[in-house]
N, C-alpha and C positions, 0 to 999 in steps of 0.2 A: 901741488896742482896737477901734476901728471898722474899721480895715483888716483886723484879724485876723478879725472877724466876717464881713466881706464875702467874704474869701477862703474861709472855711469854707462860706458859702452857695453860692458858685460850684462848690465841689467836690461839693456835694450835688445841685445842679441841672444841672450840666454834662452828665452822661450822658443826662438826660432831653431836653435841648435837642438834643444830637447825634442821638438816636434819632428825634426828630420831623423834623429836617431830612433825615435819610437816608430816611425814609418818603416825604416829599414828592418827593424826587429819583427814587426808584424808580417811583413812580406816574406821573410825567411820562414817564419812559422807556417804560413799558408802553403808554401811549396812543400814543406815536410808532410803536411796532412794529405796532400794530393798524391804524393809519390807512393805512400804506403797505406794499405787499408788499416782502418782503426780496429783496435781490439774491442772486445765486449760485445760481439755478435752483430756488428754493423757491416762486416765485410760482405762483398758481393759473392753470390754463389753461382757456379757455372754448371749448366746442365750437360747432358751427354752431347758429345760432338763439339764442345767448347762454346756453345751458344749461351749467352748470358740471360738468365731467367729471373734474377732477383730484382728488387727495387732499389734505386739509387738514392743517395742523400740529395736533398735539394741543392741546386747550384753547384754540383760537383761533376767532374769529368772522369769517367772510367777509362784507364789506359789499357788497350788491347794491342797485342802484337800483330804484325802483318800476317802471320800464319793463321791467327784466329779470324782475320778478315777474309782470308782466302785469296786476296789479291793485294798488291802493293798500292800505296796511295797514288803512285804515278799512273797506274793502269786504270784508275777510276774514271769512268766516263758517265756523265750525266745524260739521262734520256727522258724524253717527255712522254708521259702516258696520257693518251687522249681519253676524255670522259665519254663513256658509253652508257646512256640511261638504260635502266633495266626495263624489261617488257612489262608494261602495265596490263593487268588483267582487265577485261571489259567491265565497266561499271554495272553493277547489278541494279535492275529496275526496282525502285522502292515501291513496295506494295502498300497502298493506303486503302483501308476498308471503305465501304460505301457510306457507312454511318459512323458518327463520332462515338456512339454508344458501343459499337463493336471494338473500336480501337481502345477505348478506356475500360473495356470489360464490364460494362454495365448490363445487368440482366433484368429481365422482367420479373415481376414479383410472384405470380401464381399461375400454375398450369392445372387444368381440371381434366381428369380422365373419367369418363362415364362408362361403366361396364354394362353392356347390354347383350342382346341376342337377336338373331334374325327373326324371332317370333314376336318380340316386343318392341323392336326399334321403331316400327311405324306408328305405334300408339304411345307407349310410355316414353320411348326415346324422344319423339317429337315434343311431347309435353315437357320433358326436362329441358330440351333445347329452347323452347319458347319461354320458359320461366327463368332461366339463368344466363342465356347466351348474350343478352343485351346488357348484362351487368358485369360480365367477365370477358377478358380479352381473348383467351384461348380455351376452347372447349373441344375435346376430341372424343369420339365415341369408339369403343373397342368392342368388337363382336367376334364370335368364333366362326359361324357359318357365313358364307357369302350371300349377300342380298341381291336381288335382281335390279332394284332401283334404289339409289341413295336419296333420301328425303332432301328437299330443297333447303339450302342454307346450313347443312350439317357436314362436318368433317368426320368421315367414318374410316376406320382401319379394320379390315377383316383378316383374321389370322388363318382361316380355314377350319375345317371340321377337326375337332379334337376335344378331349375331356377338359374339365374346368381348370385343373391344376396346370395343364399344358397351356391353356389360354392365358392364365395369369402370368406364367413364365414369359410367354411371348409378349405380353403387354409391358412388363417391366423391361424386357430386353429392348423393345421398340422405343420406350421412353429414354432409356440410357443411351441409345444410339442417336436419337434425333432431337431430344429436348433438354437433356441434362445440362448442357452448356448455355442454355438460354433462360432458364428459370431458377429461382431460389427455393420455391416451395411447390410441392406436388400433392394434389388432392384427388383421391379416388373414391368414387361413390357408385352405387348400383342405380339402375334406371327406375327402381321402385321406391325411390327415396326423394322427398322434397327437400331442397337445400335453399336456405336463406342466403343468397349470394352476397348481399351487402354486409351481413354480419360475418360471413366467412372472410371477406376482404378485410374487415376491421380487425378480426382476430390475427390474420397473417401480418397485417401492417405493424403489429406490436411485437412480433417475434424477430429475434436476431437471426440473420442468415447463416451464421457460423455454428449454431447449436445443432447437436445431433438429437433430433426429436422425432418421435413416433407417437402421434396424438390422435385420440378418438375415444370410442367407448370400449374400455378394457374388459376382456373375458379371459378366464384362466385357460391355459393350454391343457388339452386332454392328456391323460397319462399320469400315473402316480408319481413318477420321478420328476416330472417337469413342473417347475415352479414359476415359469414366466407367464406373461400375459400377451395376448394379441388383440388387435383392434377389430371389432365386429364390422364386417364389410357393409352390412345394411345401413349403418349410421354414418358411413364415410370415415376416412382417416387422412391425416396429414403426414407427409414424409418430407424431411428436409433434404436439400441437395447434397449436403455433406454426408448424410447417412446413406443415400443412394450410391454415392461414389465409393463409400467404404464397402457396401454390399456387392458391388459390381463383380469383383473377382470370384465371389463364392456362389454366384447365381447358378452356374452349371452344376456345381456340386450339390446344391439344394435340390435341383431338379431330379438328380439321380438317387440321392440318399434319403430324402424326407418323403414319407408316405403320409398322406392326409386325405380326408374326404372333402373338406372345405377349402377353397382357394385362399380365403383370408387367413385361416389358421396356418396354412402352408407358408404363406408369406411371413406371418408373425413368428413362426418357429424358425424360419431361416434368418430373420433379423435378430432374434434372441440368441441363436447359436453362434453366429459369426460376428456380431457387433456388440453383444451383451446389452442391448437396448430393448426395453419392454415398452408396451403401450401404456400411455398415461392419459388421464382425463383432464389434468390441470398442470400448468407450467407457469411459474413466476406470477401467481395471482391471476392468470388467464384461464378461464374455464371453457371446456368444450361441452356446450349444452346440447342435449339430444332428447327426443321424445318418442316413446314407443306407442303407437296407435293400436287401440283394441277395437272390438266390434261395437262397443257401447259409446264410442267417442262422439262428441258433439261440440262444434265450435262455440255454440252459445253457452254450453255448460262448463267448458274448460276455461277457468279464470286464474289458474295458478301462475305465480311469477316465473316458475321454471318453464312453463309452456310459452310465455310471452318472450322469453329470451333465447329460445332454442335456435340452433343452427340447422339441424336436420330433423325431419320427421319420417319415421319408418314403422311399418310398411304402408305404402300408398298403393292400393290395389288397382286403381283405374285412373285414367287421365282427367276425368271430370273432377274428381276429388283433389287432384293436384292443382288444377286451375282454381278451385275454391280456396285451397290453402294459400295459394299465391295472392289471390285477391285480399284475403283476410290479413296476411302479414304486410302486404303493401299498404293497406289502409292504416294499420298500426304504425308503420314507419312514417306515413304521411302525417298522421296526427302528432307523432313524436317530433317531427320536423317543425310543424306549426307551433308546437309548444316551445321549442327552442327559439324560434323566431320571435315569439311574444316575449320571452325572457330577455332576449337581446335588446328588443325595442324598449322594454321597461328600463333596462340598465342604461341605455343611451339617454333616455329622458332624465333619469336620476343624475347621471353625470353632467348633463347639459345645464342643470340648475346651478352648478358651481362655476359655469363659464362666465365670462365678462358680460355677454349679452343675455344670459339666462337661457330660457327655453328657445329663444329666437335663434340661437346658434345651431340648433338641430335642424337638419334639412328635412324637407317633406318629399316623398314618404321616408320614414326613418329607415336607415340602412341602405338607401339608394344613392347613387352618385349625385352630387349637386348639379343644378342646371348649368347648361353651357353659357359661358359669359363671352359675348362677342367683343373683339378688340377693335374692330372698325365697323362702320355702318354697313359694309358689304357682307358681314358675317351674321347680321341679325336674323334670327329664325322667324319665319313667317307663320302667322296664325291663319288657318283656313276656316272660313265660315261655312256652315252647313245647316240644313234643317233635316227633318225626317225623310224628305223626298228629293231634295235638290242640294247640289254643291255649287258654291260660288268661286271655286278655284279649279278650273277645268284644265286638263292636259293640253287641249287644242287651243287654249287661249280665249275661248268664248266666256262671257261673263257668267253664264248660268248653264248647268247641265243636270240631267237626271242622275240620281244615285242608283247605281246598278252593281251587280256582282258582289265582290268581296267588300267593297266600300259600304254598300247598304247593309250587309251582314255585320260589318264592324260597328256601324252606328246603332243598329238594333241591339247588338250584344252589350254595348257600353251603356245604353239606356237601361236595359234590364239589370245590369250589374249595379248601376247607381240606385235604382229603386230597391233592390235587395239590401244594399248597405244602409240605406235610409231606414227601412223597416227594422233592420237589425239594431240600429242605434236607438230608435224611439220605442221599440217593443218593450213592454206590452201596453204602454200608455196611449200610443197613437198607432194608427194604421194608415199608410199612405198609398194612394193609387195614382198612377200617371194619367194626366189629362192630355197634355201636349208638350212638345218641345218648342220653347219660344226661341231660344238662341243656342247655337252649338259652335264651339271653336275647338280646333285640334292643331297640333304641330308635332313634328318629329324631332326629338332631341337625340343626336347621335350618341351622346354619353349616357342617356337614361332610357329612352323609349318614346312611345307615343303619349303625349299629354292631352287631356281633354278638359274643357270647361263647359258645363251645361247649365242653362237656365230652364228649369222644369216647372211647369204649372201642375201642381198635384192636388188631389182631393184628400183631405185629412179627416179621419173619423176617430173621435176620442172614446173614452170608456163609457161616457153617457150617451153614445150614439149620435152625438152632435157632429154635423158635417159642415166643413167650410173649405174654401179654396185659397191656397197660398202659392207664392212663387219662391222656389228654393234654388240657390246656386250651389252646385257641387263641382268638385275638382277630382279627377281620376287620372290614373296613369297606368298604361300597359307596359311594364318594364321589359327590357331586353332579357330574355331568358332562354334556356336550353341551347346555349351556345356551345358548340363542340368542335374540336379539331378533327377534320376528316383526313385520314391517312391517304396519301396519294402515292402512286408508283414513282420510282426514281427515273428522272429524265435529265438529259444534258443538252448543252448548246452545241454539241459537236456533230449532230445529225445533219446529213446532207438533205437539202430541200430541193425538190424538183418543181419548179415553177411552170405551170401549164398556162399558156396564153392563147385562148381561142380568138381567132380573127375572122370576121366576115367582111362582106363587101362594104357594109356600113362603117367598118372600123378602120378602113385603109388610111384615112387622113390623120389618124391619131397614133398609129403604130410607131412612126419615126420618133415622136416625142417620148413615147414610153421607152423605146430602146436607148435613147440618149440618157434619160434619167437613170435607167437601170444600169447602164454601163458605168456611169459616174458613181453610183451608190453601191454597186455590187461587184462588177468586174474589176474596177481599179483597186478595190479593197481586198480582192482575192477571197471573197466569201465562199464558203462551201455550198454553192448553189449552182444548179443546172437549169437553164432556161430552155424550154421546148415550145416552139410556136406551132399551133395547129391551124392550118389554113382550111377554111370551110367553104366549099363550092356548092352552088346549087346545080341542078342537072344541066341547065343551059350554059352556065359558066364553065362547067367541066368539059362540055363538048367543044368550046372555043379555046381550050387550054393551049393547044398547039399553035394556034394563030395569035391569040391575044390572052396572055396570062395577066389577070387583074392584079395579082400579087407579085409581079416581076420586080417592081421597084423595091418592095419590102425584102425580097430575097437577096437583091443586090446590097441592100443596107446590112443584112445579116452577114453576108460574105465580107463586107468592108469591116464590120465589127470583129469578125474572127481574125482578119489580117492585122488589125490594130492590136488585139490582145491575143498573142500567140498561144497561150495556154487555155484559151476559151473556145469551146465548141458549142454552137447553138443548133441543135437538130430541129428539123421541122417536118411535119406530117401533113399530107393533103387528104381531105375527106370530102366525099360527095354525099349530100343529103338534102332533102327538101326542107326539113325543119331542124335548126340547130338546137335540139333538146339536150340538156345537160347530161342526162343519163346515157343517151346514145353516144355522146362524145366521150364520156368517162369510160364506157365499155371498151372503146378502142384503145384509150390510153392505158387502162388497167392491164390489158393483155400484153403490152409491150414493156412492162416493168415488173420487177420482182415484188414479192408480197411485203417486204419490209421497207418499201419506198414511202417516203413522206411527201405528199402532194400539197401544193398550194395552187388553187384555181384562181387565177388573176383576171383582171379586167384592163383593157387598154387605157382607161381613163384614170388609173391610179398611179401614184408614185411609190415605188417599193424601195425600202432601205433596209440596212442591216438591223436596225432596232426592231422593226416589225418582224423580220425573219426569225430573230431570236425568240420573240414571243410566240411565233408560230411553232417553233420547236418545243418550247416549254409547255404550251397549252394543248398540244396534240399528244395524247398518250395512247399508245397501242393497247387495244382490248379494253380501253377505259373511257376515253374522252375524245371528242372531235371539237374543233374550234371554228366558229363563224363570227369573224370580227364585224363590228359596226363601224363603217368608215365615216369620215367627216366629209360631208357633201357640200361643195361650194354652191352659193346662189348664182343665179344668172347675173353676169357682170353688168349687163345693161340695166338691171333693176337695182342691184346692190350698190353700184357706183354710178348712179344716174348723173349724167353731165360731168363726170369725173373720169380721170384716167385710172384704170385698175392697177393695183400694185403688182410688182413682179412676183412676190411671194405672198401667199394668203395666210393670215394669222387665224388661229382658232378662237375667234370671238363670235358673238351671236349675230353681229351685223354682216359677217362674211359667209356664214354657212351654219350647218347643223349636223348632228349625227343621225343618219338616215336609218331608221329601224325597219323600214319597209323593203329593204333590198338585202338579198342573201346570195349575191353573186360570188363573193370571195369566201373561200373555205379552206381549212387545213385539216387533213386526215391522212391516215395510213391506208395503203392499198389493201392490206389484209382486212381491215375493218370494212372497207367498201365492198370487198368480195363477199364477206360473210353476210353483210346486210343485203346485198343484191341477191344472194341465194334465198334468203327468207321471203323475198318478194315474188318468187317463181309461182307459188300457188295462186296468188291474186292476179298475176300476169296472165294466167291461162283463162281467167274469166273476163278480164279487161285488158285487151291488148294495147289500148291507148295509154296505159299508165306510164310508160317510158317517155311519152311526150307531154303528159299533163303534170308530172311531178318534177320538182327540182331537187337538188342535193339535200337541202334542209328538210323538206318533207320526207325524203327517203329515210334519213337517219332518225327522225322523230317517230315515224310510224313503224319502221321495221327493224330497228336496232334496240339493244338494251344498253347502249353507251350513254354516257353523259354528253349532252349537247351544250357546250359552253358558249354563251353569247355575251359579249362585252364590247364596250366602246374602245376604239383603237385610234388614239390621237396621231400615231405615226403613219396612218393610211389615209391619205387625202385624195378625194375623188373630184376631178375637174368637172365643171358643168358641161352637160351635154344632154340634149333631149333623147330620152330612151325610147327605142322602138319596142312596143308591147306586142307580143305574139298572141293573137286570140285563140290559138290552138291549145294554149296552156290551160290549166284549171282556172276556174272562176276566181278562186282566192288569189292565185299568183297574178292573174291579169288585173285584178282590182288593186293589188299592192303596187303594180307597175304604174297604173294610172295615178294612184295617190302620190307616188314618189315624184312623178313628173310635175304634178301640181305644187307640191311642197317645195321643190328645189327652185322654183321661180324666184322666190324672195320671201322675206319675213312679212308679217302682217302690216307692220308700220311702213315698210318700204312700198308695198303694194298700195296701201291707203294713200301714201304721199303721191304716187303716180296717178291714182284716180282723182285725187284732189286737184292736181295740176291740169289734168284733162278736163275736168268740169270747169275749172277757171278759164281755160282756153275756149271751151265751147260757149260759155256765157258772154265772153267778150266778142 
């Protein structure tokens, strides 16, 4: 039994003993490995001076003597090293170009250079400009001699007197310095050549921008050893940007080494020598068609396919022939366009037959946007009824008015068009003649254009000379066409606006409210705006200025406003005049500001906010455009809210007011534009001294400036009701507009009619 108990005890303690002995054995082995470096290339190497430079085994400790450390372990003192951030270089301002195309490296497609001279630029140069400039984006004329006067609408670069080769060299140098980074293709032509601009653009649009191409009418280089070809300058030639950049380093060498009589041959020899590229007439199935005109040439005789597809015609000896060619090719392109339109319309009809609704699925007219579909009853487009002499949808709200001006011309033109289309449809079986317009309807669809429905009474004559009268209903549409994007100069909302507020004796009661609203909307928001108050005294008020200043309370209000807003300064100017004419006032203001100042002429009855000031900045473009906003005019509260309490804020609805097109008091413009326009008025001012009093700012810019006068409704500019004092010394037109505005701002027709009805009811009782 004892033996059995002993054996069972060993079985239970045996694994414990084996584990303890194995642990001691492994610990002894670990101490041996740390104490001595391992053989086999894993020992640590010491650099000069005892510094250890090798890499250690992971989880190992290298034993160094105290001598190697330079100090004993007892002498080691820990020290705290404070963190000192390095000096940061000032952040560089990130440059962002003005346009996205510049940042993305997008270039224009085609540059056109016309080689001319001072003797032909006024005749042939002008003819070339009139025939191609409205088709191409960039056309520059290069001439050798200086001209006294540059023709209107032409960009001319004069190199100075020199021989033809030198002028060609200067032209290429100028293009490489100013245009090579902006365009992919460069076309050069003489002024004695007619160019079909649309076909040139079509050719360039199919060429890759990365190919090295020298394209035109190839001619062999002179000289027995030369085997290359150059492009004849009379028929024009295309150069790729890649080829010009490759030629750029050798241009000076060509000027000194290559001798030639013809400038086009000099350029072709330079390209052939240094780029190994010769002139070609075709590239990747694209052909450069040209036509050489002789003395026996006649447009009626020439019917060849080659002539119909030409890009250039040379030589053209006079401007009249160039205009004749331009008319001929324009008519050809127009007929070709009409043919393509008819093919597309026929294709649409054929495809529509396969639709679920058949031909009814095709919209009329074919190829035009479908009619506008209103979603609510407020979006329904209104049909206007008219006859040949009268319209029954008048702008002033009257039930009937005479057709005049462009409206009468529009109706006459649409009737003539309808009769022409009817005769074209029934020819030669019938001939129709208009007798009268029975009914006429028209409406403007913003997605399509102007739609017309006409009920015409026509006289019909058949082939047997029989005559009878019928009524025919026709539908016509004048589509929206010739829509183009007009490039505008770059403007920002960071420009400072100088608000000019003229104040007279009649405006004293309204200035305080204007200042309160202006302070809330502009001063508190720290808008980049300066307010200048112009106090206008008549001679009697100016004499009493020391005793009784009629604007003393307003000046105190301005001082209080400056104290409230410490960063705001409101300058004011006192002026003495018998009549507060706008031009006289503006002459004083203009002299006290720099030429790049943006002005906004305000009125004491309006509420100015940041939204409108931003539109003033965006719509006023120096040397380009002035802005005359159409403010929202409130009706007389006694009429609009008869027997009711007027609301604190007026909404822009038809019962509370209207946009007053008869008032031009508010305006935004730059001082430089005003000064330039005022200078053009000097000659007329000598004959009529009263012009400064009879004209306002709007008439000044319309009559004496070449700027765009932009006129648009401004919902952020609300004009409070007030009876306007009309000055009879102004022009008859301005005085009439003032009287008309006072009448219209009383109330709407329905509101005035309701007051008259109540008055008649009261009188009858």
